[in-house]
N, C-alpha and C positions, 0 to 999 in steps of 0.2 A: 388719513388713517392707514393707508395701504403702503406707506413708505417706511423708511428704517431710521429716521432721525428720532432724538429723544422726545420731541413734541409729537411726532407721528405714533410713536409706540404709546405714549400716554393717552393721546386721543382715541386710539383703538381700545385701550383698556377701559377708558370712561364710557365709550359708546357701548361696548359688549356688556359692560357691567350694569348698565342702566336701561337697556332696551325693553325690560319688563315693565318699566315705568314710563319711558319717553319714546317717541319717534324722533329720528335724527335726520337732518338734512345738512350735509357738510359742504362748505365752499372749500374744495380741496386745492390748496395753493402749492404751487412749485414755480421755480424761476422761469423755465420754459416747459410747461406741462405738455407732455405728448398727446394727451387726450382733451385738451382745452376745447371747449364747445359741446362736448358730449354730456350725457347724463348717464351715470353709472348706478344701476339698481343692484344692491347688495342683499336684497331680502332673503333669497334662498340660502345664500352662504351664511348669513347671520342666523337664520332660523336653524339651520343644521348644526351650527357651532354651539349655539346657546340653548337650543331646546325651547325657545320662545316662539310659539306658533304665529304669533301676530307681530313679530318684530318687523319694523320698518326702517330702513337705512338707505339713504340715497346720497350720492356725491356728484357735485357739479365741478368737474376739474377746471382750474383756472390758472392763468399765468399771473402770478403775484398774489398779494393778499386781498385784492378786489378794490372796489371803489363805490361811491355812493350810488351810481347809476346801476351797477351790477346788484347792489344790495336791494335797491328799490324794486328791481325785477323779481328777485327772489322772494321778497316780502309779498309782492303781489301774486306770485305763482303758488307759494307754499303756505303763506299766512301763518308764520311761526308764532308761538306763544312766548317765546324769548329767544334772545340772541346771546350765544356764549362764545366769547373770543379768548385767545390764549397766546402767550409769548409776549415779548417786549412791547410795552404800550407805545413806544415811538413808531412802531409799524401801523398803528391804528389811529394816527392823527385825523385821517379822513373821516373815520367813524365818529370820533369825538366832536368833530367840527359840525357833525349834523345830528348830535344826540338829541337836541330839542325836538327836532322832527320826529325821530325814531321813537323816543320815549313818550311822545304823545299817545302812542299806541302800544308799544312793545318794550318790555324791560330789557336793559343791557346788562349781561353778567360777564364778569372778567375772573378767569382762572390765572392767578397772578404770582410772579416770583420776583424778589429784588434781591441782588447779590450782597449788598453791604451798606454800612452806614457811611457818612452821617445821614440823618433822615432826608430823603429826597423831596423836599417841598416843591421842587419844580415839577413833580408828578402829581401834585394836589389836584389840579384841574382834571386830570384823567380819572382820578379816583371819584371825584364829584360827578363826572359824566356817567357813572355806572350805578345801577341800582343795588348790585351785590358783587362783593369780591371774595372768592375763595382763595385763601393764602396757602401756598405750597409748603412754606417753612415757617417755623415759629418765629424767627426773626422777621420774616415779611408780615406776619400778623402783627407783631409789635409796631413795625413801621407803618403800616396802613392804619392801624388804630391811632397812633399818634398824630400822623400827617392828616388823615382823613376826618379826624375829629377837632382839628385846630380851628380857631376862630380868630385868625390874625387880622382879617379884614371883614368889614360889615357885610360884604356880599357873599361871604362863605356860607355854605349850608352843610354843617357838620353831619358826617355819616352817623347813622343810628347803630345801636348794637347789632341788630339782625343783619345789617349789611355787611359785616365783617366776620368771616368763618375761617376756621383752620381746616384745610382740606389737603393733607399731605399726600404726595405722590405714593401710589401703591404698587407693589411688585407682585406679579402673578405667582402665587405660592405653588401652583401646579406646573409652572414652566421652569421656574428656578427653585431647584431642590437638590438635596444630596443624592448622587448617583454613583454607582460602582465605576471604577475606572475601566476603560475599554482599550483594546490594543491598538485600534486605529488612531484614537486621540493621543495615546501615549507615544506612538511612533511619530505623529505629527509634532508633539512638543519636545520630546527627548531626542528623537532622531536615533543615532547609534550610541548615545551616551545616557548614563543614568545620573540624574540630578538629585541631590538631597534637599535643595531650597530653590523654589521658583517664585520670583517676584514678578507680579503682572501688572502692567500698565495697559488700560483699556480706555483711552480718550482720543480725541482728535490731536493731530499735530498742529497745534496753534499755540501762540505764545502764552495766552492765559492759562493753559493747562500745564505749562512748565515741563515739557517732555525732556529738555535738555538737562534740566536740574535733577530730574529722576535718574537719568543716566549718570550724571557726575556723582550724586549721592550713592548710587549703587557702586560706582568705581571706588569711592573712598571706603565704603563698607568692605569690599572685597580686599582692599589694601590692608584692612585691619586683620584679616584672617591668614592663617598659614596657607601656604599654596595648595596643599592637598585638600583643604576645605574650600577655598575659593574656586578651584577647578570644578567643584561639584555645585556651583551656584549658577543660576540663569536669570537674566532679565528678559522677560518675554513682553514684547510691545505690540499690542493689537491696534495698529495705527498705520497710517501711510508713512513710509520711511522718508519720503520727501513731499513737502506740501508748500505751495506758494504763500499759503497763510500762515505757515509755521517756519520750518527750517529744514536743512539737509541733515537729518538725524544720522545717516550713514557717515557723513563727514565727522559728526561729533563723536560717534563711537570710534572710528578709526583713528582720530587724534587724541582723544581723551580716555578711552576705555578699551584700547586695543588688546590688553592683556586678559580680558575677561569675556565670557560668553554673553552676548546679546543677540536676540533673534526678533525679526519683524514678521508679522503675518501678511501684511499688504493685501488683505482681502476681507470682504464682509462675510459675517457668519449669520446664519438664522439663529433664532433664539435657543433652539434645541442644542445646536453645536456650541453656542456660547456658554450654555449652562455646564455642558461637559468640560469645557475649558476652565471655568470657575472652579470645578471640582478637581481638576488636575493640578492647579497651582497651589502655592502655600499661602499667598497673601496678595491682596490687591491694593495698589497705592494710588492716592489722588492728592496731590499737593498743589492744586490750582490756586492761583492768588485770589481769584474770585470764583465762586461756584453757587449757582442757584439752589440746586438740590444735590446733584451728583448721583445719576441713576446707576452708574457702573458699580460703585462701591455698594449701593443698596442691593443690587442684584447679587453681588458677591457674597454678602452676608446672608441673604436669603437662600443662597446655595450652600451655605455652611462653611464659607471661607472667610478668615479674619481680614481686617482692613488697616491701612495706616492712612490717615486723612489730615489735611490742614484744618484747624479749627476756624472755619470760615463759612458764612452763608448757611445754606441748608445741610452741609456736611455735619454741622453740629448736632442736628436732629438724630442722625444715625449713630451718635456716640453713647447714647443712653446716659447723659449727664445728670447727676444729682447734686444739688446744693444742700449742704448741711443734712444729708440723707434724704432729701425730698426730690422726687422726679420732677424736673422742670417742665411746666406746660407752657402753651402759647401765651396765656395770660401773664406768666412770669416775665416773658420777654417784652411786654409793654413797659416794664420798669427797668430791666437790666440792659436792654437793647441788643447786645451781642456778648458772647464769651471770648472773642478773638483776641482780647488783650490779656495776655497771661498774667501780667503784673497786677492786674486788678481782680482777676477771678480765681486763680488757682493756688496763690500763696496766702492771701489774706483770709480766704474762707475755705471751708472743707468742700472742695469740688472734686467728685469721683466720676468714673466713666465705666463702661461695660467692659467685660472680659475679652470681647472679641475684637477690640479696637485699641490701637496705639495712636493716640492723637499727638499732632505736632503743632505748637503755637508759633505764630509768626514772629520773627525777630525784628521785623521792620514794617511799620504800618505807614504807607505813603498816600498822599492824597493826589489823585489825578482827575482828569475831566475831559470833556468836549463840549462843543456848543449845545448839543441835545442833553448831555448829562454833565452839567457844569462841575460837579464834584462827586467823587466816590472813593472810598478807601481801596487800596490794594494791600492785601495781607501777604507779605513775602516771608518765606521761610529761610532758615540758615541750614546749609547742607549738613553740618555736623549734627544738628538737632534730627535731621532725617536719618543719618547714619545711626544714631543712638536708638531710634524707633526700629529701624531694620534689624539691628543686632538683637534688640530684645525679643522681637517676633522670632528671629532665627534661633535664638537660645531656648525658646519655648520647646522646641522639638516638634516633629510632625504629629504624634498622637495628641500632644496638648493643644496644638494649633487646631486640630479637628474638633477637640472637645469644646474649645472656646468658640469655634465657628458655629457649632450647633446650638450653644447657648445664644449666640447672636441671631441664629434663625428664629428661635422662640420669641425673642424681642421683636424682630421684624414682623412675624406673623401677628403678634398682638397689636402693634402700632402702625405698621406700614404695608398691610396686605392690600391687594387690589379691591377686596370687598370693603375694607374700611374706607378707602378713598371713595369708592362708588356710593356707599351709604352716606357719607358725608356730603358728597355732591347733590344727592337726591334731597337730603334735608335742606340744604341751602337753596335749591331751586324751588322746593315746595314752600319754604318760608318766603321766598320772593313773590310767588303767586298770591300767598295769603296777604302780604303787606304792601304789594305794588300799587301806587297811585299814579295815574297818567299825569305826565308833566304838562303844565298849561302851555299854550302856544306861545305866550310871551310873559315876561316878568318885568316889573317896574322896580327900579332901585333909586333911591334919593341919594344924589351926590352933593356933599356939602364941602 
């Protein structure tokens, strides 16, 4: 929770937003943790930050996600009332392999996201190994409800209704908010030039996030403008310009977008500086072909800045979709699965979205996989569809973009605040305590 990844950011918000109800002990994972073997007491810091006088937060730094021996030690030392884990279930195979032992005393809770359809029935055993699943997106809620409640085999134990909840990521409303522009940030972004339109990319330089496609779409957009207007446009990329897990974006710009302005930050920002950045730009873009939730665009809207997003995964939740005038809930997604297929949802039915977003539908849905994840859709955009979206947001003009962004902030405060997330988590954990029954040491199944 002291680090800067999306998982770390959310775990910090979850802990700080619930310390008035729960004490927390975190196994603090890192690839090579510099403090492995230590015990970090955060009580004073957390109490000062939250005003909760009896807050208790402790971190056991660890190399990696842990193992059953480490967990047994922590259970013996800390005697937790529940175990909450987070991120891709494949990292937790060792936990599920020992769930019979653990759940004989302690419930296992999972804060879960899944990027896309088809329903991952290969995850079913993971879901059944948990006592409660908090689903970060509406699409994930639908997936877990369908997969976790299936009865394909006689040994399946379908999840009960209380075991599946919608707990959307929440953005801190006091951290990400509209602020006045300042000279330091303006100098950092604009340099010696004044831009009329700044498109912002804030994601890792990895293939799934499609940074090269963002660059090429921006290039095509600028091609469509008169030179005097394209000269006043900027693509600002808050990412590493070169990454071994992605590509050499400098080479992409030099070869494919050399006529237009593209800047890279190549550094990490704290949340205060990042909020100022969101307020400085005109639109944030995320056209990833898979995306569990999409924190950066959620932060952007909470800051009052519009977004362009691919209609995939949890990005759908940020669009404020209504079907036939009705706001879509997580329970609707049990039936509809996903809105990522435009031919099915936006033409045949009256599907609308919020003023703060310009959604882009994939033009190609391909099926990919790996041994751990045998099948999953990739939702891939067409560059010219992205160009149309950028042009529309550009033509809104800066005052209209700001108005739409503020409408989006009100939507985010209502549905995706850190308080909403933490209240939902508290409810899910308390329901687990109320309904949890210790798992028997063994079970007998008749095989015919």
